[in-house]
PyMOL CGO cylinders between C-alpha atoms (Angstrom):
from pymol import cmd
from pymol.cgo import CYLINDER

trace = [
    CYLINDER, 134.87, 40.97, 116.12, 131.74, 41.71, 118.30, 0.3, 1, 1, 1, 1, 1, 1,
    CYLINDER, 131.74, 41.71, 118.30, 128.20, 40.75, 117.10, 0.3, 1, 1, 1, 1, 1, 1,
    CYLINDER, 128.20, 40.75, 117.10, 125.50, 42.42, 119.08, 0.3, 1, 1, 1, 1, 1, 1,
    CYLINDER, 125.50, 42.42, 119.08, 122.16, 40.57, 118.98, 0.3, 1, 1, 1, 1, 1, 1,
    CYLINDER, 122.16, 40.57, 118.98, 118.68, 40.64, 120.60, 0.3, 1, 1, 1, 1, 1, 1,
    CYLINDER, 118.68, 40.64, 120.60, 117.01, 37.72, 122.62, 0.3, 1, 1, 1, 1, 1, 1,
    CYLINDER, 117.01, 37.72, 122.62, 117.67, 34.57, 121.03, 0.3, 1, 1, 1, 1, 1, 1,
    CYLINDER, 117.67, 34.57, 121.03, 114.02, 33.32, 121.46, 0.3, 1, 1, 1, 1, 1, 1,
    CYLINDER, 114.02, 33.32, 121.46, 112.59, 36.10, 119.42, 0.3, 1, 1, 1, 1, 1, 1,
    CYLINDER, 112.59, 36.10, 119.42, 114.92, 38.07, 117.39, 0.3, 1, 1, 1, 1, 1, 1,
    CYLINDER, 114.92, 38.07, 117.39, 114.75, 36.53, 113.82, 0.3, 1, 1, 1, 1, 1, 1,
    CYLINDER, 114.75, 36.53, 113.82, 117.16, 39.02, 112.40, 0.3, 1, 1, 1, 1, 1, 1,
    CYLINDER, 117.16, 39.02, 112.40, 119.60, 38.33, 115.10, 0.3, 1, 1, 1, 1, 1, 1,
    CYLINDER, 119.60, 38.33, 115.10, 119.46, 34.62, 114.20, 0.3, 1, 1, 1, 1, 1, 1,
    CYLINDER, 119.46, 34.62, 114.20, 120.34, 35.51, 110.60, 0.3, 1, 1, 1, 1, 1, 1,
    CYLINDER, 120.34, 35.51, 110.60, 123.32, 37.66, 111.59, 0.3, 1, 1, 1, 1, 1, 1,
    CYLINDER, 123.32, 37.66, 111.59, 124.63, 34.97, 114.25, 0.3, 1, 1, 1, 1, 1, 1,
    CYLINDER, 124.63, 34.97, 114.25, 124.32, 32.12, 111.69, 0.3, 1, 1, 1, 1, 1, 1,
    CYLINDER, 124.32, 32.12, 111.69, 126.26, 34.30, 109.03, 0.3, 1, 1, 1, 1, 1, 1,
    CYLINDER, 126.26, 34.30, 109.03, 129.06, 35.04, 111.49, 0.3, 1, 1, 1, 1, 1, 1,
    CYLINDER, 129.06, 35.04, 111.49, 129.17, 31.16, 112.33, 0.3, 1, 1, 1, 1, 1, 1,
    CYLINDER, 129.17, 31.16, 112.33, 129.21, 30.29, 108.76, 0.3, 1, 1, 1, 1, 1, 1,
    CYLINDER, 129.21, 30.29, 108.76, 132.10, 32.83, 108.15, 0.3, 1, 1, 1, 1, 1, 1,
    CYLINDER, 132.10, 32.83, 108.15, 134.41, 30.53, 110.41, 0.3, 1, 1, 1, 1, 1, 1,
    CYLINDER, 134.41, 30.53, 110.41, 135.81, 33.90, 112.02, 0.3, 1, 1, 1, 1, 1, 1,
    CYLINDER, 135.81, 33.90, 112.02, 136.09, 34.28, 115.77, 0.3, 1, 1, 1, 1, 1, 1,
    CYLINDER, 136.09, 34.28, 115.77, 133.64, 36.74, 117.30, 0.3, 1, 1, 1, 1, 1, 1,
    CYLINDER, 133.64, 36.74, 117.30, 132.32, 37.70, 120.79, 0.3, 1, 1, 1, 1, 1, 1,
    CYLINDER, 132.32, 37.70, 120.79, 128.56, 37.51, 121.24, 0.3, 1, 1, 1, 1, 1, 1,
    CYLINDER, 128.56, 37.51, 121.24, 126.82, 40.19, 123.28, 0.3, 1, 1, 1, 1, 1, 1,
    CYLINDER, 126.82, 40.19, 123.28, 122.97, 39.94, 123.83, 0.3, 1, 1, 1, 1, 1, 1,
    CYLINDER, 122.97, 39.94, 123.83, 120.94, 43.08, 124.49, 0.3, 1, 1, 1, 1, 1, 1,
    CYLINDER, 120.94, 43.08, 124.49, 117.29, 42.16, 125.83, 0.3, 1, 1, 1, 1, 1, 1,
    CYLINDER, 117.29, 42.16, 125.83, 114.83, 43.56, 123.52, 0.3, 1, 1, 1, 1, 1, 1,
    CYLINDER, 114.83, 43.56, 123.52, 112.20, 45.82, 125.12, 0.3, 1, 1, 1, 1, 1, 1,
    CYLINDER, 112.20, 45.82, 125.12, 113.68, 45.32, 128.52, 0.3, 1, 1, 1, 1, 1, 1,
    CYLINDER, 113.68, 45.32, 128.52, 113.90, 47.78, 131.34, 0.3, 1, 1, 1, 1, 1, 1,
    CYLINDER, 113.90, 47.78, 131.34, 117.08, 49.30, 129.84, 0.3, 1, 1, 1, 1, 1, 1,
    CYLINDER, 117.08, 49.30, 129.84, 115.85, 49.16, 126.34, 0.3, 1, 1, 1, 1, 1, 1,
    CYLINDER, 115.85, 49.16, 126.34, 115.56, 53.00, 125.51, 0.3, 1, 1, 1, 1, 1, 1,
    CYLINDER, 115.56, 53.00, 125.51, 118.93, 53.46, 127.06, 0.3, 1, 1, 1, 1, 1, 1,
    CYLINDER, 118.93, 53.46, 127.06, 120.54, 50.63, 125.23, 0.3, 1, 1, 1, 1, 1, 1,
    CYLINDER, 120.54, 50.63, 125.23, 119.39, 51.83, 121.95, 0.3, 1, 1, 1, 1, 1, 1,
    CYLINDER, 119.39, 51.83, 121.95, 121.27, 55.03, 122.60, 0.3, 1, 1, 1, 1, 1, 1,
    CYLINDER, 121.27, 55.03, 122.60, 124.42, 53.39, 123.69, 0.3, 1, 1, 1, 1, 1, 1,
    CYLINDER, 124.42, 53.39, 123.69, 127.76, 53.69, 121.86, 0.3, 1, 1, 1, 1, 1, 1,
    CYLINDER, 127.76, 53.69, 121.86, 127.63, 49.95, 120.77, 0.3, 1, 1, 1, 1, 1, 1,
    CYLINDER, 127.63, 49.95, 120.77, 124.18, 49.86, 118.94, 0.3, 1, 1, 1, 1, 1, 1,
    CYLINDER, 124.18, 49.86, 118.94, 123.59, 53.50, 118.29, 0.3, 1, 1, 1, 1, 1, 1,
    CYLINDER, 123.59, 53.50, 118.29, 124.91, 53.43, 114.75, 0.3, 1, 1, 1, 1, 1, 1,
    CYLINDER, 124.91, 53.43, 114.75, 121.93, 51.26, 113.82, 0.3, 1, 1, 1, 1, 1, 1,
    CYLINDER, 121.93, 51.26, 113.82, 119.28, 53.33, 115.60, 0.3, 1, 1, 1, 1, 1, 1,
    CYLINDER, 119.28, 53.33, 115.60, 119.00, 50.60, 118.09, 0.3, 1, 1, 1, 1, 1, 1,
    CYLINDER, 119.00, 50.60, 118.09, 118.34, 47.80, 115.66, 0.3, 1, 1, 1, 1, 1, 1,
    CYLINDER, 118.34, 47.80, 115.66, 120.03, 44.34, 115.85, 0.3, 1, 1, 1, 1, 1, 1,
    CYLINDER, 120.03, 44.34, 115.85, 122.16, 42.59, 114.81, 0.3, 1, 1, 1, 1, 1, 1,
    CYLINDER, 122.16, 42.59, 114.81, 125.16, 44.82, 114.68, 0.3, 1, 1, 1, 1, 1, 1,
    CYLINDER, 125.16, 44.82, 114.68, 128.73, 43.59, 114.01, 0.3, 1, 1, 1, 1, 1, 1,
    CYLINDER, 128.73, 43.59, 114.01, 131.79, 45.62, 115.05, 0.3, 1, 1, 1, 1, 1, 1,
    CYLINDER, 131.79, 45.62, 115.05, 134.98, 44.84, 113.49, 0.3, 1, 1, 1, 1, 1, 1,
    CYLINDER, 134.98, 44.84, 113.49, 137.65, 46.95, 114.86, 0.3, 1, 1, 1, 1, 1, 1,
    CYLINDER, 137.65, 46.95, 114.86, 136.61, 50.52, 113.66, 0.3, 1, 1, 1, 1, 1, 1,
    CYLINDER, 136.61, 50.52, 113.66, 134.16, 49.12, 111.14, 0.3, 1, 1, 1, 1, 1, 1,
    CYLINDER, 134.16, 49.12, 111.14, 130.53, 48.77, 112.20, 0.3, 1, 1, 1, 1, 1, 1,
    CYLINDER, 130.53, 48.77, 112.20, 128.07, 46.92, 110.05, 0.3, 1, 1, 1, 1, 1, 1,
    CYLINDER, 128.07, 46.92, 110.05, 124.28, 46.64, 110.72, 0.3, 1, 1, 1, 1, 1, 1,
    CYLINDER, 124.28, 46.64, 110.72, 121.49, 44.79, 108.93, 0.3, 1, 1, 1, 1, 1, 1,
    CYLINDER, 121.49, 44.79, 108.93, 121.79, 40.98, 108.60, 0.3, 1, 1, 1, 1, 1, 1,
    CYLINDER, 121.79, 40.98, 108.60, 122.32, 40.93, 104.97, 0.3, 1, 1, 1, 1, 1, 1,
    CYLINDER, 122.32, 40.93, 104.97, 125.10, 43.69, 105.11, 0.3, 1, 1, 1, 1, 1, 1,
    CYLINDER, 125.10, 43.69, 105.11, 126.74, 41.68, 107.80, 0.3, 1, 1, 1, 1, 1, 1,
    CYLINDER, 126.74, 41.68, 107.80, 126.50, 38.44, 105.68, 0.3, 1, 1, 1, 1, 1, 1,
    CYLINDER, 126.50, 38.44, 105.68, 127.94, 40.33, 102.50, 0.3, 1, 1, 1, 1, 1, 1,
    CYLINDER, 127.94, 40.33, 102.50, 130.79, 41.95, 104.76, 0.3, 1, 1, 1, 1, 1, 1,
    CYLINDER, 130.79, 41.95, 104.76, 131.65, 38.50, 106.17, 0.3, 1, 1, 1, 1, 1, 1,
    CYLINDER, 131.65, 38.50, 106.17, 131.64, 36.99, 102.71, 0.3, 1, 1, 1, 1, 1, 1,
    CYLINDER, 131.64, 36.99, 102.71, 134.02, 39.68, 101.58, 0.3, 1, 1, 1, 1, 1, 1,
    CYLINDER, 134.02, 39.68, 101.58, 136.42, 38.90, 104.28, 0.3, 1, 1, 1, 1, 1, 1,
    CYLINDER, 136.42, 38.90, 104.28, 136.48, 35.02, 103.93, 0.3, 1, 1, 1, 1, 1, 1,
    CYLINDER, 136.48, 35.02, 103.93, 135.40, 34.42, 100.26, 0.3, 1, 1, 1, 1, 1, 1,
    CYLINDER, 135.40, 34.42, 100.26, 132.02, 34.28, 98.80, 0.3, 1, 1, 1, 1, 1, 1,
    CYLINDER, 132.02, 34.28, 98.80, 132.05, 30.71, 98.00, 0.3, 1, 1, 1, 1, 1, 1,
    CYLINDER, 132.05, 30.71, 98.00, 131.65, 30.05, 101.71, 0.3, 1, 1, 1, 1, 1, 1,
    CYLINDER, 131.65, 30.05, 101.71, 128.24, 31.52, 101.49, 0.3, 1, 1, 1, 1, 1, 1,
    CYLINDER, 128.24, 31.52, 101.49, 126.95, 31.24, 97.92, 0.3, 1, 1, 1, 1, 1, 1,
    CYLINDER, 126.95, 31.24, 97.92, 126.66, 28.13, 95.40, 0.3, 1, 1, 1, 1, 1, 1,
    CYLINDER, 126.66, 28.13, 95.40, 129.56, 28.11, 93.04, 0.3, 1, 1, 1, 1, 1, 1,
    CYLINDER, 129.56, 28.11, 93.04, 127.09, 27.25, 90.03, 0.3, 1, 1, 1, 1, 1, 1,
    CYLINDER, 127.09, 27.25, 90.03, 126.11, 30.47, 88.38, 0.3, 1, 1, 1, 1, 1, 1,
    CYLINDER, 126.11, 30.47, 88.38, 122.37, 29.50, 88.07, 0.3, 1, 1, 1, 1, 1, 1,
    CYLINDER, 122.37, 29.50, 88.07, 122.14, 28.31, 91.58, 0.3, 1, 1, 1, 1, 1, 1,
    CYLINDER, 122.14, 28.31, 91.58, 123.98, 31.42, 92.84, 0.3, 1, 1, 1, 1, 1, 1,
    CYLINDER, 123.98, 31.42, 92.84, 121.53, 33.68, 90.98, 0.3, 1, 1, 1, 1, 1, 1,
    CYLINDER, 121.53, 33.68, 90.98, 118.66, 31.83, 92.45, 0.3, 1, 1, 1, 1, 1, 1,
    CYLINDER, 118.66, 31.83, 92.45, 120.01, 31.81, 96.05, 0.3, 1, 1, 1, 1, 1, 1,
    CYLINDER, 120.01, 31.81, 96.05, 120.74, 35.56, 95.80, 0.3, 1, 1, 1, 1, 1, 1,
    CYLINDER, 120.74, 35.56, 95.80, 117.32, 36.26, 94.64, 0.3, 1, 1, 1, 1, 1, 1,
    CYLINDER, 117.32, 36.26, 94.64, 115.75, 34.11, 97.43, 0.3, 1, 1, 1, 1, 1, 1,
    CYLINDER, 115.75, 34.11, 97.43, 117.84, 35.88, 100.04, 0.3, 1, 1, 1, 1, 1, 1,
    CYLINDER, 117.84, 35.88, 100.04, 116.92, 39.21, 98.76, 0.3, 1, 1, 1, 1, 1, 1,
    CYLINDER, 116.92, 39.21, 98.76, 113.16, 38.33, 98.69, 0.3, 1, 1, 1, 1, 1, 1,
    CYLINDER, 113.16, 38.33, 98.69, 113.21, 36.92, 102.09, 0.3, 1, 1, 1, 1, 1, 1,
    CYLINDER, 113.21, 36.92, 102.09, 114.89, 40.23, 103.45, 0.3, 1, 1, 1, 1, 1, 1,
    CYLINDER, 114.89, 40.23, 103.45, 112.34, 42.41, 102.01, 0.3, 1, 1, 1, 1, 1, 1,
    CYLINDER, 112.34, 42.41, 102.01, 108.97, 40.47, 101.74, 0.3, 1, 1, 1, 1, 1, 1,
    CYLINDER, 108.97, 40.47, 101.74, 106.79, 38.28, 103.47, 0.3, 1, 1, 1, 1, 1, 1,
    CYLINDER, 106.79, 38.28, 103.47, 105.34, 40.91, 105.65, 0.3, 1, 1, 1, 1, 1, 1,
    CYLINDER, 105.34, 40.91, 105.65, 102.05, 38.98, 106.47, 0.3, 1, 1, 1, 1, 1, 1,
    CYLINDER, 102.05, 38.98, 106.47, 104.07, 35.88, 107.70, 0.3, 1, 1, 1, 1, 1, 1,
    CYLINDER, 104.07, 35.88, 107.70, 106.22, 38.16, 110.00, 0.3, 1, 1, 1, 1, 1, 1,
    CYLINDER, 106.22, 38.16, 110.00, 103.43, 40.03, 111.35, 0.3, 1, 1, 1, 1, 1, 1,
    CYLINDER, 103.43, 40.03, 111.35, 101.19, 37.12, 112.12, 0.3, 1, 1, 1, 1, 1, 1,
    CYLINDER, 101.19, 37.12, 112.12, 103.76, 34.50, 113.32, 0.3, 1, 1, 1, 1, 1, 1,
    CYLINDER, 103.76, 34.50, 113.32, 106.58, 36.47, 115.30, 0.3, 1, 1, 1, 1, 1, 1,
    CYLINDER, 106.58, 36.47, 115.30, 109.64, 34.13, 115.98, 0.3, 1, 1, 1, 1, 1, 1,
    CYLINDER, 109.64, 34.13, 115.98, 109.21, 32.39, 119.37, 0.3, 1, 1, 1, 1, 1, 1,
    CYLINDER, 109.21, 32.39, 119.37, 111.82, 29.45, 119.48, 0.3, 1, 1, 1, 1, 1, 1,
    CYLINDER, 111.82, 29.45, 119.48, 110.45, 28.03, 122.70, 0.3, 1, 1, 1, 1, 1, 1,
    CYLINDER, 110.45, 28.03, 122.70, 106.68, 28.17, 121.92, 0.3, 1, 1, 1, 1, 1, 1,
    CYLINDER, 106.68, 28.17, 121.92, 104.16, 25.81, 120.17, 0.3, 1, 1, 1, 1, 1, 1,
    CYLINDER, 104.16, 25.81, 120.17, 101.07, 27.46, 119.21, 0.3, 1, 1, 1, 1, 1, 1,
    CYLINDER, 101.07, 27.46, 119.21, 97.80, 25.43, 118.82, 0.3, 1, 1, 1, 1, 1, 1,
    CYLINDER, 97.80, 25.43, 118.82, 95.10, 26.50, 116.43, 0.3, 1, 1, 1, 1, 1, 1,
    CYLINDER, 95.10, 26.50, 116.43, 96.85, 29.03, 114.47, 0.3, 1, 1, 1, 1, 1, 1,
    CYLINDER, 96.85, 29.03, 114.47, 94.78, 29.89, 111.23, 0.3, 1, 1, 1, 1, 1, 1,
    CYLINDER, 94.78, 29.89, 111.23, 96.70, 32.06, 108.87, 0.3, 1, 1, 1, 1, 1, 1,
    CYLINDER, 96.70, 32.06, 108.87, 95.01, 34.86, 106.87, 0.3, 1, 1, 1, 1, 1, 1,
    CYLINDER, 95.01, 34.86, 106.87, 94.81, 34.69, 103.14, 0.3, 1, 1, 1, 1, 1, 1,
    CYLINDER, 94.81, 34.69, 103.14, 97.85, 36.99, 102.79, 0.3, 1, 1, 1, 1, 1, 1,
    CYLINDER, 97.85, 36.99, 102.79, 100.00, 34.79, 105.24, 0.3, 1, 1, 1, 1, 1, 1,
    CYLINDER, 100.00, 34.79, 105.24, 98.95, 31.60, 103.46, 0.3, 1, 1, 1, 1, 1, 1,
    CYLINDER, 98.95, 31.60, 103.46, 100.03, 33.30, 100.27, 0.3, 1, 1, 1, 1, 1, 1,
    CYLINDER, 100.03, 33.30, 100.27, 103.51, 33.83, 101.76, 0.3, 1, 1, 1, 1, 1, 1,
    CYLINDER, 103.51, 33.83, 101.76, 103.83, 30.44, 103.13, 0.3, 1, 1, 1, 1, 1, 1,
    CYLINDER, 103.83, 30.44, 103.13, 103.04, 28.82, 99.71, 0.3, 1, 1, 1, 1, 1, 1,
    CYLINDER, 103.04, 28.82, 99.71, 105.36, 31.21, 97.93, 0.3, 1, 1, 1, 1, 1, 1,
    CYLINDER, 105.36, 31.21, 97.93, 108.13, 30.22, 100.48, 0.3, 1, 1, 1, 1, 1, 1,
    CYLINDER, 108.13, 30.22, 100.48, 107.32, 26.47, 99.88, 0.3, 1, 1, 1, 1, 1, 1,
    CYLINDER, 107.32, 26.47, 99.88, 107.52, 26.96, 96.06, 0.3, 1, 1, 1, 1, 1, 1,
    CYLINDER, 107.52, 26.96, 96.06, 110.99, 28.54, 96.32, 0.3, 1, 1, 1, 1, 1, 1,
    CYLINDER, 110.99, 28.54, 96.32, 112.19, 25.62, 98.69, 0.3, 1, 1, 1, 1, 1, 1,
    CYLINDER, 112.19, 25.62, 98.69, 110.85, 23.08, 96.30, 0.3, 1, 1, 1, 1, 1, 1,
    CYLINDER, 110.85, 23.08, 96.30, 112.62, 24.74, 93.20, 0.3, 1, 1, 1, 1, 1, 1,
    CYLINDER, 112.62, 24.74, 93.20, 115.91, 25.10, 95.09, 0.3, 1, 1, 1, 1, 1, 1,
    CYLINDER, 115.91, 25.10, 95.09, 115.87, 21.57, 96.31, 0.3, 1, 1, 1, 1, 1, 1,
    CYLINDER, 115.87, 21.57, 96.31, 114.75, 20.01, 93.12, 0.3, 1, 1, 1, 1, 1, 1,
    CYLINDER, 114.75, 20.01, 93.12, 117.13, 21.96, 90.84, 0.3, 1, 1, 1, 1, 1, 1,
    CYLINDER, 117.13, 21.96, 90.84, 120.16, 22.38, 93.22, 0.3, 1, 1, 1, 1, 1, 1,
    CYLINDER, 120.16, 22.38, 93.22, 119.80, 20.38, 96.22, 0.3, 1, 1, 1, 1, 1, 1,
    CYLINDER, 119.80, 20.38, 96.22, 121.54, 17.05, 95.31, 0.3, 1, 1, 1, 1, 1, 1,
    CYLINDER, 121.54, 17.05, 95.31, 124.69, 17.74, 97.17, 0.3, 1, 1, 1, 1, 1, 1,
    CYLINDER, 124.69, 17.74, 97.17, 123.20, 17.66, 100.55, 0.3, 1, 1, 1, 1, 1, 1,
    CYLINDER, 123.20, 17.66, 100.55, 120.09, 18.30, 102.70, 0.3, 1, 1, 1, 1, 1, 1,
    CYLINDER, 120.09, 18.30, 102.70, 119.97, 22.17, 102.55, 0.3, 1, 1, 1, 1, 1, 1,
    CYLINDER, 119.97, 22.17, 102.55, 118.34, 24.47, 100.10, 0.3, 1, 1, 1, 1, 1, 1,
    CYLINDER, 118.34, 24.47, 100.10, 121.31, 24.37, 97.80, 0.3, 1, 1, 1, 1, 1, 1,
    CYLINDER, 121.31, 24.37, 97.80, 122.85, 21.20, 98.81, 0.3, 1, 1, 1, 1, 1, 1,
    CYLINDER, 122.85, 21.20, 98.81, 125.28, 22.43, 101.52, 0.3, 1, 1, 1, 1, 1, 1,
    CYLINDER, 125.28, 22.43, 101.52, 124.60, 24.96, 104.19, 0.3, 1, 1, 1, 1, 1, 1,
    CYLINDER, 124.60, 24.96, 104.19, 124.75, 28.62, 102.89, 0.3, 1, 1, 1, 1, 1, 1,
    CYLINDER, 124.75, 28.62, 102.89, 123.35, 32.01, 102.70, 0.3, 1, 1, 1, 1, 1, 1,
    CYLINDER, 123.35, 32.01, 102.70, 119.93, 30.86, 101.68, 0.3, 1, 1, 1, 1, 1, 1,
    CYLINDER, 119.93, 30.86, 101.68, 119.73, 28.86, 104.89, 0.3, 1, 1, 1, 1, 1, 1,
    CYLINDER, 119.73, 28.86, 104.89, 120.92, 31.41, 106.99, 0.3, 1, 1, 1, 1, 1, 1,
    CYLINDER, 120.92, 31.41, 106.99, 117.92, 33.66, 105.93, 0.3, 1, 1, 1, 1, 1, 1,
    CYLINDER, 117.92, 33.66, 105.93, 115.23, 30.96, 105.96, 0.3, 1, 1, 1, 1, 1, 1,
    CYLINDER, 115.23, 30.96, 105.96, 116.24, 29.54, 109.36, 0.3, 1, 1, 1, 1, 1, 1,
    CYLINDER, 116.24, 29.54, 109.36, 113.84, 31.94, 111.21, 0.3, 1, 1, 1, 1, 1, 1,
    CYLINDER, 113.84, 31.94, 111.21, 111.07, 30.74, 108.81, 0.3, 1, 1, 1, 1, 1, 1,
    CYLINDER, 111.07, 30.74, 108.81, 111.81, 27.20, 109.73, 0.3, 1, 1, 1, 1, 1, 1,
    CYLINDER, 111.81, 27.20, 109.73, 111.39, 28.24, 113.39, 0.3, 1, 1, 1, 1, 1, 1,
    CYLINDER, 111.39, 28.24, 113.39, 108.12, 29.87, 112.77, 0.3, 1, 1, 1, 1, 1, 1,
    CYLINDER, 108.12, 29.87, 112.77, 106.78, 26.95, 110.74, 0.3, 1, 1, 1, 1, 1, 1,
    CYLINDER, 106.78, 26.95, 110.74, 107.57, 24.70, 113.68, 0.3, 1, 1, 1, 1, 1, 1,
    CYLINDER, 107.57, 24.70, 113.68, 106.30, 27.03, 116.33, 0.3, 1, 1, 1, 1, 1, 1,
    CYLINDER, 106.30, 27.03, 116.33, 102.88, 27.77, 114.51, 0.3, 1, 1, 1, 1, 1, 1,
    CYLINDER, 102.88, 27.77, 114.51, 102.70, 24.11, 113.39, 0.3, 1, 1, 1, 1, 1, 1,
    CYLINDER, 102.70, 24.11, 113.39, 102.32, 24.98, 109.64, 0.3, 1, 1, 1, 1, 1, 1,
    CYLINDER, 102.32, 24.98, 109.64, 101.44, 21.96, 107.51, 0.3, 1, 1, 1, 1, 1, 1,
    CYLINDER, 101.44, 21.96, 107.51, 104.15, 21.43, 105.05, 0.3, 1, 1, 1, 1, 1, 1,
    CYLINDER, 104.15, 21.43, 105.05, 104.79, 18.68, 102.29, 0.3, 1, 1, 1, 1, 1, 1,
    CYLINDER, 104.79, 18.68, 102.29, 107.38, 15.96, 102.94, 0.3, 1, 1, 1, 1, 1, 1,
    CYLINDER, 107.38, 15.96, 102.94, 110.31, 17.34, 101.04, 0.3, 1, 1, 1, 1, 1, 1,
    CYLINDER, 110.31, 17.34, 101.04, 109.85, 20.61, 103.40, 0.3, 1, 1, 1, 1, 1, 1,
    CYLINDER, 109.85, 20.61, 103.40, 109.73, 18.45, 106.55, 0.3, 1, 1, 1, 1, 1, 1,
    CYLINDER, 109.73, 18.45, 106.55, 113.06, 16.90, 105.66, 0.3, 1, 1, 1, 1, 1, 1,
    CYLINDER, 113.06, 16.90, 105.66, 114.60, 20.29, 105.01, 0.3, 1, 1, 1, 1, 1, 1,
    CYLINDER, 114.60, 20.29, 105.01, 113.25, 21.74, 108.19, 0.3, 1, 1, 1, 1, 1, 1,
    CYLINDER, 113.25, 21.74, 108.19, 114.51, 18.67, 110.11, 0.3, 1, 1, 1, 1, 1, 1,
    CYLINDER, 114.51, 18.67, 110.11, 118.04, 19.03, 108.71, 0.3, 1, 1, 1, 1, 1, 1,
    CYLINDER, 118.04, 19.03, 108.71, 118.06, 22.68, 109.31, 0.3, 1, 1, 1, 1, 1, 1,
    CYLINDER, 118.06, 22.68, 109.31, 116.72, 22.32, 112.98, 0.3, 1, 1, 1, 1, 1, 1,
    CYLINDER, 116.72, 22.32, 112.98, 119.23, 19.56, 113.81, 0.3, 1, 1, 1, 1, 1, 1,
    CYLINDER, 119.23, 19.56, 113.81, 122.22, 21.54, 112.49, 0.3, 1, 1, 1, 1, 1, 1,
    CYLINDER, 122.22, 21.54, 112.49, 124.72, 22.05, 115.35, 0.3, 1, 1, 1, 1, 1, 1,
    CYLINDER, 124.72, 22.05, 115.35, 124.53, 25.83, 115.13, 0.3, 1, 1, 1, 1, 1, 1,
    CYLINDER, 124.53, 25.83, 115.13, 120.76, 25.94, 115.36, 0.3, 1, 1, 1, 1, 1, 1,
    CYLINDER, 120.76, 25.94, 115.36, 120.78, 23.49, 118.26, 0.3, 1, 1, 1, 1, 1, 1,
    CYLINDER, 120.78, 23.49, 118.26, 123.21, 25.75, 120.13, 0.3, 1, 1, 1, 1, 1, 1,
    CYLINDER, 123.21, 25.75, 120.13, 120.90, 28.57, 119.39, 0.3, 1, 1, 1, 1, 1, 1,
    CYLINDER, 120.90, 28.57, 119.39, 117.84, 26.80, 120.55, 0.3, 1, 1, 1, 1, 1, 1,
    CYLINDER, 117.84, 26.80, 120.55, 119.34, 25.61, 123.71, 0.3, 1, 1, 1, 1, 1, 1,
    CYLINDER, 119.34, 25.61, 123.71, 120.57, 29.14, 124.52, 0.3, 1, 1, 1, 1, 1, 1,
    CYLINDER, 120.57, 29.14, 124.52, 116.96, 30.44, 123.72, 0.3, 1, 1, 1, 1, 1, 1,
    CYLINDER, 116.96, 30.44, 123.72, 115.52, 27.96, 126.20, 0.3, 1, 1, 1, 1, 1, 1,
    CYLINDER, 115.52, 27.96, 126.20, 117.93, 29.20, 128.99, 0.3, 1, 1, 1, 1, 1, 1,
    CYLINDER, 117.93, 29.20, 128.99, 116.77, 32.68, 128.51, 0.3, 1, 1, 1, 1, 1, 1,
    CYLINDER, 116.77, 32.68, 128.51, 114.83, 34.16, 131.35, 0.3, 1, 1, 1, 1, 1, 1,
    CYLINDER, 114.83, 34.16, 131.35, 113.27, 37.16, 129.33, 0.3, 1, 1, 1, 1, 1, 1,
    CYLINDER, 113.27, 37.16, 129.33, 109.79, 37.04, 128.17, 0.3, 1, 1, 1, 1, 1, 1,
    CYLINDER, 109.79, 37.04, 128.17, 108.01, 39.50, 125.89, 0.3, 1, 1, 1, 1, 1, 1,
    CYLINDER, 108.01, 39.50, 125.89, 104.43, 38.92, 126.40, 0.3, 1, 1, 1, 1, 1, 1,
    CYLINDER, 104.43, 38.92, 126.40, 103.11, 40.34, 123.04, 0.3, 1, 1, 1, 1, 1, 1,
    CYLINDER, 103.11, 40.34, 123.04, 104.92, 37.57, 121.21, 0.3, 1, 1, 1, 1, 1, 1,
    CYLINDER, 104.92, 37.57, 121.21, 103.51, 34.73, 123.49, 0.3, 1, 1, 1, 1, 1, 1,
    CYLINDER, 103.51, 34.73, 123.49, 100.02, 34.63, 122.21, 0.3, 1, 1, 1, 1, 1, 1,
    CYLINDER, 100.02, 34.63, 122.21, 98.43, 34.05, 118.78, 0.3, 1, 1, 1, 1, 1, 1,
    CYLINDER, 98.43, 34.05, 118.78, 96.66, 37.01, 117.27, 0.3, 1, 1, 1, 1, 1, 1,
]
cmd.load_cgo(trace, "trace")
């Protein structure tokens, strides 16, 4: 399998696809395509990422091609078994699926005001009312997941799974923009940030030479 991703420092959707591939336990080749680089327009029309109209991540598995991070996670879950990604308990699984779907489709204010930048720490960020509402909604979801289903470990549903894959870029954003969070969220964020896969992603992002100026300032 080949997983095509964007810059690790900036591409939140690529992080989700990459973590899903790591969680599957399957071997895959990683190919990084610099976003908005000198060859970006040509890259978008290349054979490898053309099926997604130039969007990353993109997974090739033989003749099969899958794009969109949620589709990639579902495809991999079908290959290795859904219990690797989702809680076994029915109520927990229902909530985890709902949280992943909401993360996939919502929180536009947070996305717009806080682009992912793993390397950066921004001082003085003040979220808008809409962004604050997104932050509070996410913290509420985290609190419910941890209190109801998190007894088996430090992650949202105890053990690392699909919900953590999808909220990993949010953890990065909260850290980069220094969003104040309650103690339970600090503990969760620390556990996710210190996960070996996240540490590998962070180290790789720090080694990247590409800089996208529009994501280097607040506002």
